N, C-alpha and C positions, 0 to 999 in steps of 0.2 A: 229185254234191252227195251229200259225205258228214256226218251228224247227230251231233253228238257228245252224248254220255250223261255226265249228271252220277251222283256216287254217291252218290244222295240216299235212300237205301236205310233209314235207319235209325227210318222209321217206319214206325204196321204196315202190314201188305202190303189193312188191308180200307180205300184209297182211296174207291171210289163204295160206297155202300149198292146193297141191290136189284137193285142194275140189272144189266143183261149184256152185255156186249160184241157186237157183230158182230166179222169174221175185219179187215176192211176197220180200221176204230176201233180196233183192238188194234193190227195194224200201225203205222198211224200215232201213237197212242201213247210207242208202241215206239222210233218211227224207224226202220224196219224193215218191207220188203218182205211182200205176203201169204205168198210163195214160205216164208219164214224161215221164220215160220209154219207154215205148211200141213208143214216138215220135217220141224222141231220136233213138230208131232201125230204124222205115219209115225214117228217116232224116239220117241215115247211120253213123252217132257222135257217134253210142255206139256199138259196134259188141257182136255177143252172136252167143255160140255152139247149135244151133239144133238139138235137143235129140227126134225122135216124134215129129217132128212139134217142141215141146216144147223148149223155150230160158234157157238155162242154162251161166254164167255169172265166169266168173274169178275171186280173187284176183286183178290183173290188173286194171280187168273191175271197179274194184268198185273202183277200187284206182282212176282212170280218169271219174268217175260218180261221187262220191263226188264232188269234187275240180270243176267238170262243174255245178253242183247245188248247191255250195258254190258263183262261179263268177256270173251265174246269180243270183242270189238273193240280194251276195252285190252289187252292181254295173249296176243292172238291168237290163244285158246283154241281146242278142242272142245267142241265144243252138249254133248255128253256132259260135259263137264269144267265147263266154266260151270252144271247144268246139280248136278252133285256140289254145288259152294259153295251156289250155291243153297238143295240143301238142310239143306248143315250151319247156313248161318245162320238160318237159319228156324227149326232146332233150337234154336244159340242163345239167338237171340229168347225160344224158347217155355221155356227153362229159366230162363232171367236174370228173368222175369216172375213163377218158382213163389221165388224168393230174397224172403227180408225185408226190406225200404231197410235201406242203405246208413246207417249214423250214424258220422258224424268224429265223435272226439274229442279 
C-alpha cells in the first residue's frame, strides 16, 4: 500500500516543540519504512541525535524527511537529489525571511 504525501512544505520546519521523535514515529509521519530512514542516515542525508545508540529526530528533520520522501516519490528522484532540493528549499526560506516585507504600490 503506497501512501501519497502532499506538498505542504511552505510552513516552518518547526512543527513540534522541543520533542524528539523515535525512528518508528518519524517513519510513520513520513509514510515511509524505518529502512528508508536508516538508509538516509547511513548516506548522511538525514541527521539524528543519538541517545544510548538509538537515533532520535527533531521537528526540522521531520520536515526535511517529509520533503525528501515526497520529492523521491513524485519525481522518482535519487535520494541525494531529493536531499539537495530540500537543502535549497531551506536556504530559499531562510533568505526570504531576511527580506523586508513586500509592499504593493
